[in-house]
C-alpha positions in Angstrom: 0.0 0.0 0.0 1.3 3.4 -0.9 0.6 6.2 1.5 1.7 9.7 0.6 3.1 11.7 3.4 4.5 15.2 3.7 7.0 16.1 1.0 9.8 18.7 0.5 8.1 21.2 -1.7 9.9 22.7 -4.7 9.7 26.5 -5.3 6.8 26.3 -7.8 4.8 24.1 -5.4 5.4 26.6 -2.6 4.2 29.4 -4.9 1.0 27.4 -5.7 0.3 26.9 -2.0 0.7 30.7 -1.4 -1.7 31.5 -4.3 -4.3 29.0 -3.1 -4.0 30.3 0.5 -4.6 33.8 -0.6 -7.2 33.2 -3.3 -8.8 29.9 -2.7 -11.0 28.3 -3.8 -9.3 28.9 -7.2 -9.3 26.9 -10.4 -6.2 25.4 -11.9 -6.5 27.7 -14.9 -6.4 30.8 -12.7 -3.4 29.5 -10.8 -1.6 28.9 -14.1 -2.5 32.4 -15.2 -0.9 33.9 -12.1 2.3 31.9 -12.7 2.3 32.5 -16.5 2.3 28.8 -17.1 0.0 26.4 -18.9 -2.5 24.3 -17.0 -0.8 21.1 -18.3 2.5 22.2 -16.8 0.9 22.7 -13.4 -1.1 19.4 -13.4 1.7 17.2 -11.8 2.3 19.8 -9.1 -1.4 20.1 -8.3 -1.7 16.4 -8.2 1.2 16.0 -5.7 -0.1 18.8 -3.5 -3.6 17.3 -3.4 -2.3 13.7 -2.8 0.0 14.9 0.0 -3.0 16.6 1.7 -1.8 20.2 1.4 -4.7 21.1 -1.0 -8.2 19.9 -1.4 -10.0 19.9 -4.7 -13.7 20.1 -5.5 -15.2 19.6 -9.0 -16.4 22.9 -10.6 -15.2 24.8 -7.5 -11.4 24.6 -7.6 -8.5 24.1 -5.2 -8.4 25.4 -1.6 -5.8 25.1 1.1 -6.5 22.3 3.6 -5.0 24.3 6.5 -3.5 21.1 7.9 -0.2 21.0 9.7 2.4 18.2 9.1 1.2 16.5 12.3 -2.4 16.5 11.1 -1.3 15.2 7.7 0.6 12.4 9.4 -2.4 11.5 11.5 -4.6 11.5 8.4 -2.3 9.1 6.6 -2.0 6.8 9.7 -5.7 6.5 9.7 -5.7 5.2 6.2 -3.5 2.1 7.0 -5.4 -1.0 7.8 -4.3 -4.4 9.1 -4.5 -6.4 5.9 -1.9 -4.1 4.3 0.8 -5.2 6.7 -0.3 -8.5 8.3 2.0 -11.5 8.1 1.6 -15.3 8.2 0.6 -16.6 11.6 2.5 -19.4 13.3 0.0 -21.7 14.9 0.2 -24.8 17.0 -2.3 -27.4 18.1 -3.9 -27.2 21.6 -2.7 -30.7 22.5 1.1 -30.3 21.8 3.6 -30.2 24.7 5.3 -27.2 26.0 8.6 -28.7 24.8 7.3 -28.8 21.2 6.0 -25.3 21.5 9.4 -24.1 22.6 11.0 -25.9 19.6 8.4 -24.3 17.2 9.0 -20.8 18.6 12.8 -21.2 18.2 12.6 -22.7 14.7 10.1 -20.2 13.4 11.9 -17.3 15.1 8.7 -15.7 16.5 7.8 -14.4 19.9 4.1 -15.5 19.9 2.3 -18.7 19.0 -1.4 -18.9 18.4 -3.0 -22.1 19.7 -5.8 -23.6 17.6 -8.0 -26.7 17.7 -8.3 -29.3 14.9 -10.6 -27.0 13.0 -8.2 -24.1 13.1 -10.3 -22.2 15.6 -8.4 -19.9 18.0 -8.2 -21.3 21.5 -5.4 -19.3 23.1 -2.0 -17.6 22.8 1.5 -18.5 23.9 4.1 -15.9 24.5 7.8 -16.2 25.3 7.1 -15.3 28.9 4.5 -18.1 29.2 7.0 -20.7 27.9 9.8 -19.3 30.1 7.7 -19.6 33.2 6.8 -23.1 32.4 10.4 -24.1 31.8 11.5 -22.9 35.2 11.7 -25.7 37.7 11.9 -29.5 37.4 8.7 -30.1 35.4 8.9 -32.5 32.5 8.1 -30.2 29.6 7.3 -33.0 27.2 4.4 -34.0 29.4 2.8 -30.6 29.9 0.2 -29.6 27.2 0.2 -26.0 26.1 -3.4 -25.5 27.0 -2.4 -25.6 30.7 -0.2 -22.5 30.4 -1.6 -20.5 27.5 -3.8 -17.3 27.7 -7.2 -18.7 26.9 -10.1 -17.3 25.0 -12.0 -15.1 25.6 -9.0 -13.3 27.2 -7.1 -13.0 24.0 -6.6 -9.6 22.3 -7.5 -9.9 18.6 -8.0 -7.8 15.5 -9.6 -8.2 12.1 -8.0 -7.4 8.7 -10.1 -4.2 8.4 -9.0 -2.7 11.7 -6.9 0.4 11.6 -3.2 -0.5 12.2 -2.9 2.5 14.6 -5.7 1.1 16.8 -3.9 -2.3 16.9 -0.6 -0.6 17.9 -2.5 1.0 20.8 -3.7 -2.4 21.9 -0.2 -3.8 21.9 1.0 -0.9 24.1 -2.0 -1.0 26.4 -1.8 -4.8 26.9 2.0 -4.9 26.9 2.1 -7.7 24.3 4.2 -8.3 21.2 1.6 -9.6 18.7 -2.1 -10.2 18.1 -3.8 -12.7 15.8 -5.8 -11.4 12.8 -9.1 -13.4 12.9 -12.1 -14.1 10.9 -15.3 -14.8 12.7 -17.0 -18.1 11.8 -19.9 -20.1 13.2 -17.5 -22.2 15.2 -15.4 -19.4 16.6 -12.5 -17.2 15.4 -10.3 -18.6 12.6 -6.7 -17.3 12.6 -5.8 -15.7 9.2 -2.8 -13.6 10.1 -0.8 -11.8 12.7 0.2 -8.3 13.5 3.5 -7.8 15.5 5.5 -4.8 16.6 7.8 -5.5 13.6 4.8 -5.3 11.2 3.9 -1.9 12.7 7.5 -0.7 12.5 7.6 -1.6 8.8 4.4 0.4 8.2 6.0 3.5 9.8 9.2 3.1 7.8 7.1 2.8 4.6 5.1 5.8 5.6 8.3 7.9 6.0 9.9 6.5 2.8 6.8 7.5 0.8 7.4 11.0 1.9 11.0 11.2 0.7 
């Protein structure tokens, strides 16, 4: 997904902004007349300024200055990013496997969170590094302890859907002090795991947002 963020404006784009600030709403033709340029020459600049959020355009009315600060433009663009644009493939385990096998899976898959599902792929719980670490402390036989004993069980699992705003999911991660949430689809039998959102996914989204503004 491409999200346009604030850009470094060239001289002509800055001139266009000043004209619109002082005279808006104003048509593209009138802007071109003030700059002694053709409408075709200005079209790319007007498109960039509109896409970046500096200008708004209305059919048969013209361009007008949005009046938004760079912080407001960033906020607007953040609210356009949804989960499905950055979700990754979930790592799931069965609810009857042992803690030992879960530790091996977490190590081999290089993830910090496992989603526990039943035979029909319905979410039953979540396993974090902390859960597995706590279980491994002591003299317990890890091969004999099922993960459903130590996992965070439904309905106490924080989830999201593919249509949720990524910024809202980021807030949930912070509020709950967790590293990942499952992306789920509601079915008649429960919640099917279709993806995951992690702190890394969110970091990638912010980097992409910044890169799009370069």
